C-alpha positions as CSV (number, residue, x, y, z in Angstrom):
1,M,99.8,41.9,56.2
2,P,102.9,43.9,55.2
3,K,105.8,43.4,57.7
4,R,106.0,47.1,58.4
5,F,102.5,47.0,60.0
6,F,103.1,43.7,61.8
7,F,103.7,45.4,65.2
8,L,100.1,46.6,65.1
9,S,98.6,43.1,64.8
10,D,98.4,42.4,68.5
11,T,97.7,45.9,69.6
12,P,94.7,46.0,72.1
13,W,92.5,48.2,69.9
14,S,89.5,47.8,72.2
15,D,91.5,49.2,75.1
16,I,92.9,52.1,73.1
17,C,89.4,53.0,71.9
18,L,88.1,53.0,75.4
19,I,90.9,55.3,76.6
20,F,90.2,57.9,73.8
21,I,86.5,57.7,74.4
22,F,87.2,58.4,78.1
23,I,89.5,61.3,77.1
24,T,86.9,62.7,74.7
25,I,84.2,62.7,77.3
26,F,86.2,64.3,80.1
27,T,88.1,66.9,78.0
28,G,84.7,68.3,77.1
29,C,84.3,69.2,80.8
30,K,84.3,72.9,81.7
31,A,87.4,74.0,83.5
32,V,86.7,74.2,87.2
33,G,87.0,77.3,89.2
34,P,85.6,80.8,88.6
35,D,85.6,82.5,85.2
36,Y,86.8,86.1,85.4
37,K,84.1,88.8,85.2
38,P,85.2,92.4,85.2
39,P,83.8,94.1,88.3
40,D,81.7,97.2,87.8
41,L,83.9,99.7,89.6
42,F,84.3,102.7,87.2
43,P,82.3,105.7,88.3
44,E,79.7,107.3,86.1
45,G,79.3,111.1,85.6
46,S,81.9,113.8,85.4
47,W,84.7,115.3,87.4
48,H,84.0,117.2,90.6
49,A,86.7,119.7,90.0
50,P,85.6,122.9,88.2
51,M,86.5,123.2,84.6
52,Q,88.5,126.4,84.7
53,K,91.5,128.0,82.9
54,G,91.1,126.0,79.6
55,L,90.0,122.7,81.1
56,A,87.2,121.1,79.1
57,Q,85.3,117.9,79.8
58,A,85.5,117.0,76.1
59,P,86.7,113.6,74.7
60,V,90.5,113.4,74.6
61,A,92.2,112.8,71.3
62,P,94.3,109.6,71.7
63,E,97.0,110.8,69.4
64,Q,97.5,114.1,71.2
65,L,97.5,112.4,74.6
66,A,100.0,109.8,73.5
67,Q,102.5,112.6,72.6
68,W,101.3,115.3,74.9
69,W,104.7,116.9,75.1
70,T,104.4,118.2,71.6
71,V,101.9,120.9,72.9
72,L,104.9,122.5,74.7
73,N,106.5,123.1,71.3
74,D,110.1,122.5,72.7
75,P,112.4,120.6,70.3
76,V,115.0,120.1,73.0
77,L,112.5,118.4,75.3
78,T,111.2,116.2,72.4
79,D,114.8,115.1,71.7
80,L,115.4,114.3,75.3
81,I,112.2,112.2,75.5
82,T,113.1,110.2,72.4
83,C,116.6,109.6,73.9
84,A,115.2,108.6,77.3
85,V,112.7,106.1,76.0
86,Q,115.4,104.4,74.0
87,N,118.1,104.4,76.7
88,N,116.5,104.6,80.1
89,L,117.5,101.6,82.2
90,D,114.1,101.2,83.9
91,M,112.6,100.8,80.4
92,K,115.1,98.3,79.5
93,L,114.4,96.4,82.7
94,A,110.7,96.4,82.1
95,L,111.2,95.1,78.5
96,E,113.4,92.3,79.8
97,R,110.7,91.4,82.4
98,I,108.2,91.1,79.6
99,R,110.5,88.8,77.8
100,Q,110.9,86.6,80.9
101,Y,107.1,86.4,81.4
102,R,106.5,85.6,77.7
103,L,108.9,82.7,78.1
104,L,107.2,81.6,81.2
105,K,103.9,81.6,79.5
106,G,105.5,79.4,76.8
107,I,106.6,76.9,79.5
108,E,103.0,76.7,80.8
109,E,101.6,76.2,77.2
110,A,104.0,73.4,76.7
111,D,102.2,71.3,79.3
112,R,99.3,70.9,76.8
113,L,101.5,68.6,74.7
114,P,103.1,65.3,75.4
115,T,106.6,65.0,76.8
116,V,108.8,62.7,74.7
117,N,112.2,61.3,75.9
118,A,114.7,59.2,74.0
119,S,117.2,56.9,75.6
120,G,120.0,54.6,74.5
121,G,122.5,52.5,76.2
122,A,125.3,49.9,75.9
123,S,126.6,47.4,78.4
124,W,129.4,45.0,78.6
125,T,129.3,42.1,81.2
126,G,132.3,39.8,81.6
127,T,133.0,36.7,83.7
128,S,136.3,34.9,84.3
129,N,137.2,31.3,85.3
130,E,140.2,29.8,87.2
131,D,141.7,28.5,84.0
132,G,141.8,32.0,82.6
133,T,138.8,31.5,80.3
134,G,135.7,33.6,80.5
135,T,132.9,35.2,78.6
136,T,131.9,38.7,77.7
137,T,128.3,39.7,76.9
138,K,127.5,42.9,75.1
139,S,124.0,44.4,74.7
140,Y,122.7,47.6,73.2
141,S,119.3,49.3,73.7
142,A,117.3,52.3,72.3
143,G,113.9,53.6,73.0
144,L,111.4,56.3,73.2
145,D,108.9,57.0,76.0
146,A,106.3,59.6,76.3
147,S,103.8,60.9,78.8
148,W,100.8,63.2,78.5
149,E,98.6,64.7,81.2
150,I,95.1,65.1,79.8
151,D,93.6,68.4,81.1
152,L,90.3,66.8,82.4
153,F,89.3,69.6,84.7
154,G,91.1,72.6,83.3
155,R,94.2,72.8,85.6
156,I,96.5,73.4,82.6
157,Q,94.0,75.8,81.0
158,R,93.8,77.9,84.2
159,T,97.5,77.9,84.6
160,I,97.9,79.3,81.1
161,E,95.2,81.8,81.8
162,A,97.2,83.0,84.8
163,A,100.4,83.1,82.8
164,D,98.7,85.1,80.0
165,A,97.2,87.6,82.5
166,T,100.6,87.9,84.3
167,L,102.2,88.7,81.0
168,S,99.6,91.3,80.2
169,A,100.2,92.9,83.6
170,K,103.9,93.2,82.9
171,Q,103.1,94.8,79.5
172,E,100.9,97.4,81.4
173,A,103.7,97.8,83.9
174,L,106.0,98.8,80.9
175,R,103.4,101.3,79.7
176,D,103.1,102.7,83.2
177,A,106.9,103.0,83.4
178,L,106.8,104.8,80.1
179,V,104.2,107.3,81.4
180,S,106.1,107.9,84.5
181,L,109.4,108.3,82.6
182,V,108.1,110.8,80.1
183,A,106.4,112.9,82.9
184,D,109.4,112.7,85.2
185,L,111.8,113.8,82.4
186,A,109.6,116.6,81.3
187,D,109.2,117.8,84.9
188,S,113.0,117.7,85.5
189,Y,113.5,119.6,82.2
190,I,111.1,122.3,83.5
191,N,113.0,122.4,86.7
192,V,116.2,123.2,84.7
193,R,114.4,126.0,82.8
194,T,112.8,127.4,86.0
195,A,116.1,127.4,87.8
196,Q,117.8,129.3,84.9
197,I,115.0,131.8,84.9
198,R,115.4,132.3,88.7
199,L,119.1,132.7,88.3
200,N,118.5,135.4,85.7
201,V,116.1,137.1,88.1
202,V,118.6,137.1,90.9
203,R,121.4,138.3,88.6
204,Q,119.3,141.3,87.4
205,S,118.5,142.1,91.0
206,I,122.2,142.0,91.8
207,D,122.8,144.5,89.0
208,S,120.1,146.8,90.3
209,Q,121.3,146.6,93.9
210,T,124.9,147.1,92.8
211,E,123.9,150.4,91.3
212,S,122.1,151.3,94.5
213,F,125.1,150.4,96.6
214,Q,127.3,152.6,94.4
215,L,124.8,155.4,94.7
216,T,124.9,155.2,98.5
217,Q,128.6,155.3,98.4
218,W,128.7,158.4,96.3
219,Q,126.1,160.2,98.3
220,N,127.9,159.3,101.5
221,Q,131.2,160.6,100.0
222,A,129.4,163.8,99.1
223,G,128.0,164.1,102.7
224,L,124.4,163.7,101.6
225,T,123.8,160.5,103.7
226,D,125.4,158.6,106.5
227,E,127.1,155.2,106.5
228,L,123.9,153.4,107.5
229,D,122.7,153.6,103.9
230,V,125.9,152.1,102.7
231,H,125.8,149.3,105.1
232,Q,122.1,148.5,104.4
233,A,122.8,148.5,100.6
234,R,125.8,146.2,101.1
235,Y,124.0,143.6,103.2
236,S,121.0,143.6,100.8
237,L,123.4,143.1,97.9
238,E,125.3,140.3,99.6
239,N,122.1,138.5,100.5
240,A,121.0,138.5,96.9
241,K,124.4,137.1,95.9
242,A,124.0,134.4,98.5
243,Q,121.1,133.0,96.6
244,I,123.2,132.2,93.5
245,P,125.0,129.1,94.8
246,A,121.8,127.5,96.1
247,L,120.2,128.1,92.7
248,E,123.2,126.8,90.8
249,S,123.1,123.7,92.9
250,T,119.4,123.2,92.1
251,L,120.2,123.7,88.4
252,S,122.9,121.1,88.5
253,D,120.7,118.6,90.3
254,A,118.0,119.1,87.7
255,M,120.5,118.7,84.8
256,N,121.9,115.6,86.4
257,R,118.4,114.2,86.8
258,V,117.5,114.8,83.2
259,A,120.8,113.0,82.1
260,V,120.1,109.9,84.3
261,L,116.5,109.6,83.2
262,S,117.9,109.7,79.6
263,G,120.1,106.7,80.4
264,L,123.2,108.9,80.4
265,A,125.9,109.7,82.9
266,P,125.4,112.9,85.1
267,G,126.8,116.0,83.5
268,T,126.6,114.6,79.9
269,L,123.8,117.0,78.9
270,N,125.1,120.1,80.7
271,E,126.2,121.6,77.4
272,K,123.0,120.8,75.7
273,L,121.0,122.4,78.5
274,A,123.3,125.3,79.2
275,S,121.4,127.9,77.0
276,P,118.3,129.1,78.8
277,R,115.0,128.7,77.0
278,P,111.7,130.4,78.0
279,L,109.0,128.2,79.5
280,A,106.3,127.0,77.1
281,A,103.0,128.7,76.9
282,L,100.1,126.7,78.3
283,P,97.5,125.4,75.7
284,A,94.3,127.3,75.3
285,T,92.2,124.3,76.0
286,I,92.8,120.8,77.5
287,A,90.3,118.1,77.0
288,V,90.2,115.8,80.1
289,G,87.3,113.5,79.2
290,L,85.3,111.6,81.7
291,P,86.6,109.7,84.7
292,A,85.8,106.3,83.3
293,D,87.7,107.1,80.1
294,A,90.8,108.1,82.2
295,L,90.6,104.9,84.2
296,R,90.4,102.7,81.2
297,R,93.4,104.4,79.7
298,R,95.7,104.4,82.7
299,P,98.2,101.5,82.5
300,D,98.4,101.2,86.4
301,I,94.7,100.5,86.5
302,R,94.9,98.0,83.7
303,E,97.8,96.3,85.4
304,A,95.8,96.0,88.7
305,E,93.0,94.4,86.8
306,Y,95.2,91.9,85.1
307,E,96.6,90.9,88.5
308,L,93.0,90.2,89.5
309,V,92.6,88.1,86.4
310,T,95.7,86.2,87.3
311,Q,94.6,85.5,90.8
312,T,91.1,84.4,89.6
313,A,92.8,81.8,87.4
314,Q,94.9,80.6,90.3
315,V,91.7,79.8,92.2
316,G,90.9,77.5,89.3
317,V,94.3,75.8,89.4
318,A,93.9,75.2,93.0
319,T,90.3,73.8,92.6
320,A,91.5,71.4,89.8
321,D,93.8,69.8,92.2
322,L,90.7,68.3,94.0
323,Y,89.8,66.2,90.9
324,P,91.4,63.2,89.3
325,K,94.4,63.5,87.0
326,L,94.5,61.3,83.9
327,T,98.0,60.6,82.4
328,L,98.8,58.6,79.3
329,S,102.1,57.1,78.9
330,G,103.8,54.8,76.4
331,S,107.1,53.5,75.3
332,I,108.9,51.8,72.5
333,G,112.3,50.0,72.8
334,V,114.6,47.6,71.1
335,D,117.5,45.5,72.3
336,A,120.4,43.9,70.4
337,L,123.7,42.2,71.0
338,T,125.5,44.3,68.3
339,P,125.1,47.9,67.0
340,A,124.3,46.5,63.6
341,A,121.5,44.3,65.0
342,L,120.3,47.3,67.0
343,I,119.8,49.3,63.8
344,D,118.1,46.3,62.1
345,N,115.8,45.8,65.0
346,T,114.9,49.4,65.1
347,L,113.9,49.3,61.4
348,D,111.8,46.1,62.0
349,P,108.8,46.8,64.1
350,S,108.3,43.2,64.9
351,H,111.3,43.5,67.3
352,W,109.9,46.5,69.2
353,A,109.0,46.2,72.8
354,R,106.1,48.6,73.4
355,S,103.7,49.6,76.1
356,L,100.7,51.9,76.4
357,A,99.1,52.9,79.7
358,A,96.6,55.2,81.1
359,S,96.7,56.1,84.8
360,L,94.0,57.9,86.8
361,S,95.1,59.3,90.2
362,Q,93.1,60.9,92.9
363,T,94.2,62.4,96.3
364,L,92.2,60.5,99.0
365,F,93.6,62.1,102.1
366,D,95.8,65.2,102.6
367,A,94.5,66.5,105.9
368,G,92.7,69.4,104.2
369,S,95.7,70.8,102.4
370,L,94.1,71.1,99.0
371,R,91.0,72.8,100.3
372,K,93.0,75.2,102.5
373,N,95.0,76.1,99.4
374,I,91.8,77.0,97.6
375,E,90.8,79.2,100.5
376,V,94.3,80.8,100.3
377,Q,93.8,81.5,96.6
378,N,90.3,82.9,97.3
379,S,91.8,85.2,99.9
380,L,94.5,86.4,97.4
381,Q,91.7,87.0,94.8
382,K,89.9,89.2,97.3
383,Q,93.2,91.0,98.1
384,A,93.7,91.6,94.3
385,L,90.2,93.0,94.1
386,I,90.8,95.4,97.0
387,Q,94.1,96.5,95.4
388,Y,92.2,97.1,92.2
389,E,89.6,99.2,93.9
390,T,92.4,101.1,95.7
391,A,94.2,101.8,92.5
392,I,91.0,103.2,91.0
393,L,90.3,105.5,94.0
394,S,93.9,106.7,94.0
395,A,93.8,107.4,90.3
396,L,90.6,109.5,90.7
397,E,92.1,111.4,93.6
398,E,95.2,112.1,91.5
399,V,93.2,113.5,88.6
400,E,90.8,115.5,90.8
401,N,93.8,117.1,92.6
402,S,95.6,117.8,89.4
403,L,92.6,119.5,87.8
404,V,92.4,121.8,90.8
405,A,96.1,122.4,91.0
406,Y,96.4,123.2,87.3
407,A,93.6,125.9,87.4
408,K,94.4,127.4,90.8
409,E,98.1,127.9,90.0
410,Q,97.2,129.9,86.9
411,I,95.1,132.1,89.0
412,R,98.0,132.5,91.4
413,L,100.2,133.3,88.5
414,E,98.0,136.1,87.4
415,H,98.1,137.8,90.7
416,L,101.8,137.3,91.0
417,T,102.3,138.9,87.6
418,V,100.5,142.0,88.6
419,A,102.3,142.1,92.0
420,A,105.7,141.8,90.3
421,Q,104.8,144.6,87.8
422,Q,103.7,146.9,90.6
423,A,106.7,146.1,92.6
424,L,109.0,147.2,89.7
425,I,107.1,150.5,89.4
426,A,107.4,151.0,93.1
427,E,111.2,150.3,93.0
428,E,111.7,152.9,90.3
429,L,109.8,155.5,92.1
430,A,111.6,154.8,95.3
431,K,115.0,155.2,93.6
432,K,114.0,158.5,92.1
433,K,112.7,159.9,95.4
434,Y,115.8,158.7,97.2
435,E,118.0,160.4,94.6
436,S,116.0,163.5,95.1
437,G,116.5,163.2,98.9
438,L,112.7,162.8,99.5
439,I,112.9,159.4,101.3
440,D,115.5,157.4,103.1
441,F,117.3,154.4,101.7
442,T,115.1,152.0,103.8
443,T,112.2,152.4,101.4
444,V,114.5,151.7,98.4
445,L,115.9,148.6,100.2
446,T,112.4,147.3,101.0
447,S,111.3,147.8,97.4
448,Q,114.3,146.0,95.9
449,Q,113.8,143.0,98.2
450,T,110.1,143.0,97.4
451,V,110.9,143.0,93.6
452,L,113.3,140.1,94.0
453,S,110.9,138.1,96.0
454,Y,107.9,138.6,93.7
455,E,109.9,138.0,90.5
456,S,111.4,134.8,92.0
457,D,107.9,133.6,93.0
458,L,106.7,134.6,89.6
459,A,109.3,132.4,87.9
460,T,108.5,129.5,90.2
461,S,104.8,129.8,89.6
462,Q,105.4,129.8,85.8
463,G,107.4,126.6,86.2
464,S,104.7,125.1,88.5
465,C,102.0,125.8,85.8
466,V,103.9,123.9,83.3
467,S,104.7,121.1,85.8
468,N,101.0,120.9,86.7
469,L,100.2,120.5,83.1
470,I,102.7,117.7,82.9
471,T,101.2,116.0,86.0
472,L,97.7,116.4,84.5
473,Y,98.7,114.6,81.3
474,K,100.4,111.9,83.4
475,V,97.4,111.2,85.7
476,L,95.1,111.1,82.6
477,G,97.3,108.2,81.3
478,G,99.1,110.0,78.6
479,G,102.5,109.1,77.2
480,W,102.0,105.6,75.6
481,T,100.6,104.6,72.2
482,P,98.3,101.6,71.7
483,I,99.5,99.9,68.4
484,A,97.0,97.2,68.1
485,S,94.1,95.8,70.3
486,D,92.6,92.4,70.5
487,A,90.1,90.8,72.9
488,S,91.7,88.8,75.5
489,K,90.4,85.8,77.3
490,S,89.4,87.9,80.1
491,G,87.3,90.2,78.0
492,Q,89.8,93.1,78.2
493,N,91.7,94.9,75.5
494,K,95.3,94.2,75.2
495,S,97.7,96.5,73.4
496,Q,101.2,96.2,72.2
497,I,103.5,99.2,72.3
498,E,106.7,100.1,70.8
499,P,109.4,101.1,73.3
500,T,109.7,104.4,71.5
501,P,106.9,107.1,71.6
């Protein structure tokens, strides 16, 4: 037999064969603990809210829902959303968390493979005698040792399943953060434009009331009216002017919010947002699909289900601790008195000291600790299921409320539009009659205040209609793009997304 194979000549092959037969038998065992089965919680049927004002229970186009803000046809908003997705700190934090849990999953997967360690050492031992003589002994050693836990009952498999589901949950959390970011930014942007429109309404009212104030002064100087009209015109004018600072503060807050959501310092976007723009027209129709479709698309629902998957796997991990653990271990080492001899011995297998062992361990008594841990994990699984159900109910509530709010605010807007138009007509008639001396200034004053109130409410309602549209797209799960899908171990669809829309 060639020398390079000499070290195998006395290997206990019968024992090795028995070990691997044992491993083959038991690794074929099914992992203990429950396999995840998706609960049937999604409702059948359609929405209860009436389909009014362009709402349609038609299938939603995924591409349109993914970039729903394009229906607003506002290039400034589109640029801001692109900037926010790239620079927002919450998005960066979510991406870093995904990286963390991807690495943690890799750590768990590493347990499937053996652990190998290398060691080396050198020692010098000396003795001395009374006559000054002595001896010095030198020795050198090198070796490898390995250990490998055989996953007999699926503990490692369940741990990897839990890590995989946790990673998927974090990916869904990123998508949910993306949905919220886009909607919050768009809503803050609409607040900017609404505040600008309301400021314009107040300034126009100030111009109109300034003319009325001057008119009362002229008529008072001409002896046609008394000072009461002048004072009434003055306090109405000043009251209108008092609204400007509050609206300017609201506008500044909204601009700063847009900047921060974009990952920029407050005030950075003031110049970009300074020029007023009209609010976008609402789309003629909005497809909302069915409740089950919205639930499958919403990242927060998907995240809650993956958390249930994670906890189901943890039950299996805890259950596997009740069963025996099989560990294989082995080592190879060489010793020598000189470094050169150590190298020679390393190359010559006949000088290797080697060992191979298999150990089977079983917990015999732990005062019920392992079984109680299984009960704890079962309780956590039930809690995850309840949280999943709660998330579904909350999502359904949000969509139902948003459908109603979207339609009803448009109806309110129609009435406010007519009211504002009629108030303007009434104001003009009141001014003409006052100039002709047919009515007192109180009527003019009331009509001007009514116009300001209705037009301010009209501007607010216009902004609310667009904000309700944004909220509707948000609760329908719009704002993220699935790039690719593959079946996960839990039977769910996992999608990878780019951090940009």
